[in-house]
VEXDREN-2710 file (C-alpha; in Angstrom, 1 decimal):
% VEXDREN-2710
k/r/px/py/pz
1/UNK/65.9/188.4/19.3
2/UNK/65.6/191.5/17.2
3/UNK/63.4/193.7/19.5
4/UNK/62.7/194.0/23.2
5/UNK/59.1/193.3/22.5
6/UNK/60.0/189.8/21.5
7/UNK/61.2/189.1/25.1
8/UNK/58.8/187.6/27.6
9/UNK/59.2/190.5/30.0
10/UNK/56.5/191.5/32.4
11/UNK/54.4/194.5/31.5
12/UNK/56.0/197.0/34.0
13/UNK/59.4/196.4/32.4
14/UNK/58.0/196.8/28.9
15/UNK/56.5/200.1/29.9
16/UNK/59.8/201.3/31.4
17/UNK/61.7/200.3/28.2
18/UNK/59.1/202.1/26.1
19/UNK/59.5/205.2/28.3
20/UNK/63.3/205.1/27.5
21/UNK/62.7/204.5/23.8
22/UNK/64.5/201.2/24.0
23/UNK/63.6/199.1/20.9
24/UNK/66.6/197.2/19.6
25/UNK/68.8/195.3/22.1
26/UNK/72.6/195.5/21.8
27/UNK/74.5/192.2/21.0
28/UNK/75.3/191.5/24.6
29/UNK/71.7/192.0/25.6
30/UNK/70.3/189.9/22.7
31/UNK/72.6/187.0/23.6
32/UNK/72.4/187.0/27.4
33/UNK/68.9/188.1/28.4
34/UNK/67.1/185.0/27.2
35/UNK/69.5/182.7/29.0
36/UNK/69.3/184.8/32.2
37/UNK/65.5/184.8/32.0
38/UNK/65.8/181.0/32.0
39/UNK/67.8/181.3/35.3
40/UNK/71.0/180.0/33.6
41/UNK/74.4/181.1/34.8
42/UNK/76.0/183.5/32.3
43/UNK/79.6/184.3/31.4
44/UNK/79.7/187.5/29.4
45/UNK/82.8/189.0/27.8
46/UNK/81.9/192.6/27.1
47/UNK/83.3/196.1/27.6
48/UNK/81.8/199.1/29.3
49/UNK/79.4/200.9/26.9
50/UNK/78.0/197.7/25.3
51/UNK/74.8/197.7/27.3
52/UNK/75.6/194.9/29.8
53/UNK/73.9/196.6/32.8
54/UNK/70.5/196.1/31.1
55/UNK/71.6/192.6/30.2
56/UNK/71.6/191.6/33.8
57/UNK/69.2/194.2/35.3
58/UNK/66.2/193.3/33.2
59/UNK/66.2/189.6/33.9
60/UNK/66.7/190.3/37.6
61/UNK/63.8/192.7/37.8
62/UNK/61.7/190.4/35.7
63/UNK/62.3/187.6/38.2
64/UNK/61.6/189.7/41.2
65/UNK/58.6/191.4/39.7
66/UNK/57.0/188.2/38.5
67/UNK/56.9/186.7/42.0
68/UNK/56.9/189.5/44.5
69/UNK/58.3/188.6/47.9
70/UNK/58.7/190.5/51.2
71/UNK/62.2/191.8/52.1
72/UNK/64.0/191.0/55.3
73/UNK/66.3/193.3/57.2
74/UNK/69.9/192.9/56.1
75/UNK/69.2/190.0/53.7
76/UNK/69.1/191.1/50.0
77/UNK/67.8/188.7/47.3
78/UNK/70.2/190.0/44.7
79/UNK/73.8/191.2/45.0
80/UNK/75.6/193.2/42.3
81/UNK/79.3/193.7/42.9
82/UNK/81.1/196.6/41.1
83/UNK/84.7/197.7/41.3
84/UNK/84.2/201.4/41.8
85/UNK/81.7/203.7/43.5
86/UNK/80.9/205.5/40.2
87/UNK/80.0/202.3/38.5
88/UNK/77.9/201.2/41.5
89/UNK/76.0/204.4/41.4
90/UNK/75.3/204.1/37.7
91/UNK/74.1/200.5/38.1
92/UNK/71.8/201.7/40.9
93/UNK/70.4/204.4/38.6
94/UNK/69.7/201.7/35.9
95/UNK/67.8/199.5/38.4
96/UNK/65.8/202.6/39.4
97/UNK/65.0/203.5/35.7
98/UNK/64.1/200.0/34.5
99/UNK/62.2/199.1/37.7
100/UNK/60.3/202.4/38.2
101/UNK/56.9/200.7/37.6
102/UNK/57.7/197.9/40.1
103/UNK/57.5/198.0/43.9
104/UNK/61.0/196.9/44.5
105/UNK/63.7/198.5/46.6
106/UNK/67.4/198.7/46.0
107/UNK/70.3/200.0/48.0
108/UNK/73.9/201.1/47.4
109/UNK/76.8/200.2/49.6
110/UNK/80.3/201.7/48.9
111/UNK/83.2/203.3/50.7
112/UNK/84.3/206.9/50.9
113/UNK/81.1/208.0/52.7
114/UNK/79.6/207.4/56.1
115/UNK/77.9/204.0/56.6
116/UNK/74.8/205.3/58.6
117/UNK/72.4/205.7/55.7
118/UNK/73.6/202.4/54.1
119/UNK/73.0/200.5/57.3
120/UNK/69.6/202.1/57.7
121/UNK/68.7/201.1/54.1
122/UNK/69.7/197.5/54.8
123/UNK/67.6/197.4/58.0
124/UNK/64.5/198.5/56.0
125/UNK/65.1/195.5/53.7
126/UNK/66.0/195.6/50.0
127/UNK/65.5/193.4/47.0
128/UNK/68.7/194.4/45.2
129/UNK/72.0/195.4/46.8
130/UNK/74.6/197.1/44.6
131/UNK/78.0/197.2/46.4
132/UNK/81.7/197.6/46.1
133/UNK/83.7/194.8/47.8
134/UNK/85.5/196.6/50.6
135/UNK/82.4/198.3/52.2
136/UNK/80.3/195.2/51.7
137/UNK/82.8/193.1/53.7
138/UNK/82.9/195.8/56.4
139/UNK/79.1/195.7/56.8
140/UNK/79.1/191.9/56.7
141/UNK/81.7/191.7/59.4
142/UNK/79.6/194.1/61.5
143/UNK/76.6/191.9/61.1
144/UNK/74.5/194.4/59.1
145/UNK/74.4/192.2/55.9
146/UNK/73.9/188.5/55.4
147/UNK/73.9/186.7/52.1
148/UNK/72.1/183.5/53.1
149/UNK/68.9/184.6/51.3
150/UNK/70.6/185.5/48.0
151/UNK/69.1/184.2/44.8
152/UNK/71.2/186.1/42.2
153/UNK/74.8/187.1/42.3
154/UNK/76.3/189.5/39.6
155/UNK/80.0/190.2/39.3
156/UNK/80.5/193.2/37.0
157/UNK/83.9/194.1/35.4
158/UNK/85.7/191.2/37.1
159/UNK/89.1/192.0/35.5
160/UNK/89.0/195.5/36.8
161/UNK/88.3/194.0/40.3
162/UNK/91.5/192.1/40.0
163/UNK/93.5/195.1/38.7
164/UNK/92.4/197.0/41.8
165/UNK/93.5/194.2/44.1
166/UNK/90.0/193.0/45.1
167/UNK/90.7/189.2/44.5
168/UNK/91.1/188.3/48.2
169/UNK/87.9/190.3/49.1
170/UNK/86.0/188.6/46.2
171/UNK/87.0/185.1/47.4
172/UNK/85.8/185.9/51.0
173/UNK/82.4/187.2/49.6
174/UNK/82.0/184.2/47.3
175/UNK/82.6/181.9/50.2
176/UNK/79.5/183.3/51.9
177/UNK/77.2/182.8/49.0
178/UNK/74.5/180.1/49.1
179/UNK/75.2/177.1/47.0
180/UNK/71.8/177.4/45.1
181/UNK/71.9/180.7/43.2
182/UNK/72.1/182.1/39.8
183/UNK/75.4/183.8/38.9
184/UNK/76.0/186.3/36.1
185/UNK/79.7/187.1/35.5
186/UNK/80.9/189.9/33.2
187/UNK/84.5/190.9/32.3
188/UNK/86.1/192.8/29.5
189/UNK/89.1/190.4/29.3
190/UNK/89.7/186.9/30.4
191/UNK/93.2/186.6/31.9
192/UNK/94.0/183.2/33.7
193/UNK/92.9/184.4/37.2
194/UNK/89.5/185.4/35.8
195/UNK/89.1/182.0/34.1
196/UNK/90.0/180.3/37.4
197/UNK/87.4/182.5/39.2
198/UNK/84.7/181.7/36.7
199/UNK/85.3/177.9/37.1
200/UNK/84.8/178.4/40.9
201/UNK/81.8/180.6/40.6
202/UNK/79.7/179.4/37.6
203/UNK/77.8/176.2/36.9
204/UNK/77.4/175.2/33.3
205/UNK/77.3/178.8/32.1
206/UNK/76.1/180.2/28.8
207/UNK/79.2/181.9/27.4
208/UNK/78.8/185.1/25.3
209/UNK/81.7/187.1/23.8
210/UNK/80.9/190.3/22.0
211/UNK/84.2/192.1/22.2
212/UNK/86.4/191.6/19.2
213/UNK/89.5/193.7/19.9
214/UNK/89.0/196.2/17.1
215/UNK/85.2/196.7/17.3
216/UNK/85.2/199.1/20.2
217/UNK/87.7/201.4/18.7
218/UNK/86.8/201.4/15.0
219/UNK/84.4/204.3/15.2
220/UNK/86.9/206.4/17.1
221/UNK/89.4/208.4/15.1
222/UNK/92.8/207.9/16.8
223/UNK/95.9/210.0/16.5
224/UNK/99.3/210.0/18.2
225/UNK/101.4/213.1/18.7
226/UNK/105.1/212.5/19.4
227/UNK/106.1/215.2/21.9
228/UNK/108.6/216.3/24.5
229/UNK/107.2/216.0/28.0
230/UNK/107.8/219.7/28.5
231/UNK/105.6/220.5/25.5
232/UNK/102.6/218.5/26.6
233/UNK/100.7/221.1/28.6
234/UNK/100.9/223.8/26.0
235/UNK/99.8/221.3/23.3
236/UNK/96.9/220.2/25.5
237/UNK/95.7/223.7/26.0
238/UNK/95.6/224.4/22.3
239/UNK/93.7/221.2/21.6
240/UNK/91.1/221.9/24.4
241/UNK/90.6/225.4/23.1
242/UNK/89.4/224.1/19.7
243/UNK/85.8/225.0/18.7
244/UNK/85.1/221.3/18.1
245/UNK/85.8/220.3/21.7
246/UNK/82.5/220.0/23.6
247/UNK/83.5/217.8/26.5
248/UNK/86.8/216.1/26.9
249/UNK/88.4/213.6/29.3
250/UNK/92.2/213.8/29.8
251/UNK/94.0/210.8/31.3
252/UNK/97.1/211.0/33.4
253/UNK/99.2/208.2/34.9
254/UNK/99.3/209.5/38.4
255/UNK/96.8/211.1/40.9
256/UNK/99.2/213.9/41.6
257/UNK/99.6/214.6/37.9
258/UNK/95.8/214.7/37.5
259/UNK/95.5/217.3/40.3
260/UNK/98.3/219.4/38.9
261/UNK/97.0/219.4/35.4
262/UNK/93.5/220.2/36.3
263/UNK/94.7/223.2/38.4
264/UNK/96.8/224.5/35.5
265/UNK/93.9/224.2/33.0
266/UNK/91.6/226.1/35.3
267/UNK/94.3/228.9/35.7
268/UNK/94.5/229.1/31.9
269/UNK/90.7/229.6/31.6
270/UNK/89.6/226.0/30.8
271/UNK/87.0/224.8/33.3
272/UNK/88.3/221.5/34.6
273/UNK/88.0/219.0/37.4
274/UNK/90.2/216.1/38.6
275/UNK/88.8/212.7/39.5
276/UNK/90.8/209.8/41.0
277/UNK/91.0/207.3/43.8
278/UNK/92.2/209.7/46.5
279/UNK/89.3/212.1/46.0
280/UNK/86.5/211.8/48.6
281/UNK/83.3/210.3/47.3
282/UNK/81.6/213.7/47.6
283/UNK/84.3/215.4/45.6
284/UNK/84.2/212.7/42.9
285/UNK/80.5/212.9/42.6
286/UNK/80.5/216.8/42.4
287/UNK/83.1/216.6/39.6
288/UNK/81.1/214.1/37.6
289/UNK/77.9/216.1/38.1
290/UNK/79.6/219.3/37.0
291/UNK/80.9/217.5/33.9
292/UNK/77.5/216.1/33.0
293/UNK/75.9/219.5/33.4
294/UNK/78.7/221.1/31.3
295/UNK/79.8/223.3/34.2
296/UNK/83.3/222.0/33.6
297/UNK/84.5/221.2/30.1
298/UNK/87.3/218.9/31.0
299/UNK/87.6/215.9/33.3
300/UNK/91.2/215.0/34.2
301/UNK/91.2/211.4/35.4
302/UNK/93.4/208.4/36.2
303/UNK/92.6/204.9/35.1
304/UNK/90.1/204.5/38.0
305/UNK/87.7/206.5/35.8
306/UNK/88.5/204.6/32.5
307/UNK/85.6/202.3/33.2
308/UNK/82.2/202.8/34.7
309/UNK/81.8/206.4/33.7
310/UNK/79.1/206.5/31.1
311/UNK/78.6/210.1/29.9
312/UNK/77.3/210.9/26.5
313/UNK/78.7/213.7/24.4
314/UNK/82.4/213.3/25.2
315/UNK/83.9/214.5/21.9
316/UNK/87.6/214.1/22.8
317/UNK/89.8/211.8/24.9
318/UNK/93.4/212.8/25.4
319/UNK/96.0/210.5/26.8
320/UNK/98.3/213.0/28.4
321/UNK/100.3/210.0/29.6
322/UNK/100.1/206.6/27.8
323/UNK/98.9/203.8/30.0
324/UNK/101.4/201.1/31.1
325/UNK/98.8/198.4/30.3
326/UNK/97.6/198.5/26.7
327/UNK/94.1/197.2/27.6
328/UNK/93.6/200.5/29.6
329/UNK/94.0/202.4/26.3
330/UNK/90.9/200.7/24.9
331/UNK/88.9/201.5/28.0
332/UNK/90.1/205.1/28.1
333/UNK/89.3/206.0/24.5
334/UNK/85.9/204.1/24.9
335/UNK/84.7/207.2/26.9
336/UNK/84.2/208.9/23.5
337/UNK/82.4/207.6/20.3
338/UNK/79.5/206.2/22.4
339/UNK/76.0/205.5/21.3
340/UNK/77.0/205.7/17.6
341/UNK/78.5/209.2/17.9
342/UNK/81.9/210.1/16.5
343/UNK/84.9/210.6/18.7
344/UNK/88.5/211.6/18.6
345/UNK/91.2/210.1/20.7
346/UNK/94.6/211.9/20.8
347/UNK/97.6/210.4/22.6
348/UNK/100.8/212.2/23.5
349/UNK/103.9/210.0/23.3
350/UNK/107.3/210.8/24.6
351/UNK/110.5/208.9/23.6
352/UNK/110.3/207.0/26.8
353/UNK/106.7/205.9/26.1
354/UNK/107.3/204.4/22.7
355/UNK/107.2/200.9/24.1
356/UNK/103.7/201.5/25.5
357/UNK/102.7/202.8/22.1
358/UNK/103.9/199.7/20.3
359/UNK/102.0/197.5/22.8
360/UNK/98.8/199.5/22.2
361/UNK/99.1/199.2/18.4
362/UNK/99.7/195.5/18.7
363/UNK/96.6/195.0/20.9
364/UNK/94.2/197.0/18.7
365/UNK/95.7/195.6/15.5
366/UNK/96.4/199.0/13.8
367/UNK/99.0/201.7/13.6
368/UNK/97.9/205.0/15.1
369/UNK/97.9/207.9/12.7
370/UNK/100.8/210.3/13.5
371/UNK/100.1/214.0/13.7
372/UNK/103.2/216.1/12.9
373/UNK/106.7/214.9/12.1
374/UNK/107.9/211.4/12.9
375/UNK/110.5/211.2/15.7
376/UNK/114.0/210.1/15.0
377/UNK/114.8/206.5/16.1
378/UNK/116.1/206.1/19.7
379/UNK/119.5/204.4/20.0
380/UNK/120.3/201.7/22.5
381/UNK/122.4/204.2/24.5
382/UNK/119.5/206.7/24.7
383/UNK/117.1/204.0/25.8
384/UNK/119.6/203.0/28.5
385/UNK/119.9/206.6/29.6
386/UNK/116.1/207.1/29.8
387/UNK/115.7/204.0/31.9
388/UNK/118.5/205.2/34.2
389/UNK/116.9/208.6/34.5
390/UNK/113.5/207.1/35.3
391/UNK/115.1/205.4/38.4
392/UNK/116.8/208.6/39.7
393/UNK/115.3/210.7/42.5
394/UNK/112.4/212.7/41.0
395/UNK/111.9/210.1/38.3
396/UNK/111.0/207.2/40.5
397/UNK/107.8/205.5/39.3
398/UNK/106.8/204.7/42.8
399/UNK/106.9/208.4/43.7
400/UNK/104.7/209.2/40.7
401/UNK/107.5/210.8/38.7
402/UNK/107.4/210.8/34.9
403/UNK/109.1/207.9/33.2
404/UNK/111.2/210.2/31.1
405/UNK/113.0/211.5/34.2
406/UNK/111.0/214.7/34.6
407/UNK/110.5/215.5/38.3
408/UNK/107.2/215.2/40.0
409/UNK/105.7/218.4/41.3
410/UNK/107.6/219.8/44.3
411/UNK/110.6/217.6/43.8
412/UNK/114.1/218.7/42.7
413/UNK/114.8/218.4/39.0
414/UNK/116.9/215.6/37.9
415/UNK/119.0/215.3/34.7
416/UNK/117.2/216.6/31.7
417/UNK/116.4/213.9/29.1
418/UNK/118.0/214.1/25.8
419/UNK/115.9/216.1/23.3
420/UNK/114.4/214.3/20.3
421/UNK/113.7/217.4/18.2
422/UNK/115.2/217.5/14.8
423/UNK/117.6/220.3/13.8
424/UNK/115.9/223.1/12.0
425/UNK/115.9/222.8/8.2
426/UNK/118.4/225.0/6.3
427/UNK/117.1/228.4/5.6
428/UNK/114.4/228.2/8.4
429/UNK/113.5/231.6/9.7
430/UNK/114.8/232.4/13.2
431/UNK/112.3/231.7/15.9
432/UNK/110.0/229.4/13.8
433/UNK/108.5/226.6/15.8
434/UNK/109.0/223.0/14.6
435/UNK/107.6/220.9/17.5
436/UNK/104.4/221.6/19.2
437/UNK/103.1/224.2/16.7
438/UNK/103.6/221.9/13.7
439/UNK/102.0/219.0/15.5
440/UNK/98.9/221.0/16.5
441/UNK/98.5/222.5/13.0
442/UNK/98.3/218.9/11.6
443/UNK/96.0/217.5/14.3
444/UNK/92.3/217.5/13.3
445/UNK/91.2/218.8/16.7
446/UNK/93.6/221.7/16.9
447/UNK/92.0/225.1/17.5
448/UNK/92.6/228.3/15.5
449/UNK/95.1/230.5/17.2
450/UNK/93.5/232.8/19.8
451/UNK/90.0/231.5/18.9
452/UNK/87.0/233.3/20.3
453/UNK/87.2/233.1/24.1
454/UNK/84.8/230.7/25.7
455/UNK/82.6/232.0/28.5
456/UNK/84.4/230.7/31.6
457/UNK/83.5/230.9/35.2
458/UNK/86.2/232.3/37.6
459/UNK/88.7/229.7/38.7
460/UNK/87.7/230.1/42.3
461/UNK/84.2/228.7/41.5
462/UNK/85.8/225.4/40.6
463/UNK/88.1/225.0/43.6
464/UNK/85.6/222.6/45.2
465/UNK/85.7/220.1/42.5
466/UNK/89.3/220.5/41.2
END
């Protein structure tokens, strides 16, 4: 299949695709849509940003539009499960876009907001239900939703579901599905538990894999900056002040760290908002909307936002903290370089994070280009001291402290980690910088010192979304 016109889609769908200027399908669409149109089960291995939403939405809408049927209260014909509220909302938007010339109804069910509207929507009857597992089970237990009329079941980003602890909920939902159904299963990776789940869920599936490890990152320029943790904030501000930075997403390891960093960026004149799992749904949606409308330049996020946020025009991704799971690195930097655009991913790496860096380089099959001077090797004694510091009060991983032993916000400072800066070269002028300044000067995205000031709204205007 080379064009969408070659597909045997009903006329309303072809009109919608033409309205969106969709002509050439992505690889995941080209390989899964024909099988899904034949009502085959599908196992798709594909990452966010590859076009997989259309890969399942178009066959579903074609099936429902070709043979219109009346809805029944609380009994959807199609169920799409997504791991996060943001992804559920985007999937719902896609169904609305592709199905705008069809008389079909869809509803969204997710937590973090009141259930009244969601219950009312289900009582009206819907063809397609897009849901997150927790709220879906709540409404099923209350008797508002029954799955006995279900014809198609879609599980999107299954590995992310497992990462977020949804496996027990998934099994309970799957146990309520009718035996006769079509199942479409998508995951970015296939760990053993996912394979086991596919064997339980799918019948003679058509398997499609369009995610070679390096493909998703080849078009993104990647750099690593070796840094002291205490230097990270000043380095980040210099990067974000660059004239080439349009919109940027900065990833932190902890929710507290995301809040603190966003607040400090706002105080320094960089419009920013934080988004993570502890934010209310309203606050998360306001932050995303402000980012899309360029009311904020920087989104500071934890890994909950690494997938499912599909926003064009993100020029930079900065890993303020390296992720503990190397797969998360690929998902994070995939927020830039989308739709054929160029992107730049910059990762800060402290001495305590070098293990994570090596794991990332092994996964993507390449060494990250180093900006600035190379760090000196860390001895076994220093590694032991860093591990010891990371377990002391203020450096506990469970409390959200930094792995290098730096205290979390509001906690007493523990022993300071040993510096990794090299001694100044002989004859170096007094006061000359060798760490952050040299690194930033070498980084492609670094700004000119004191570049022209951006027009910034007062910090108080961003208090609601930060």
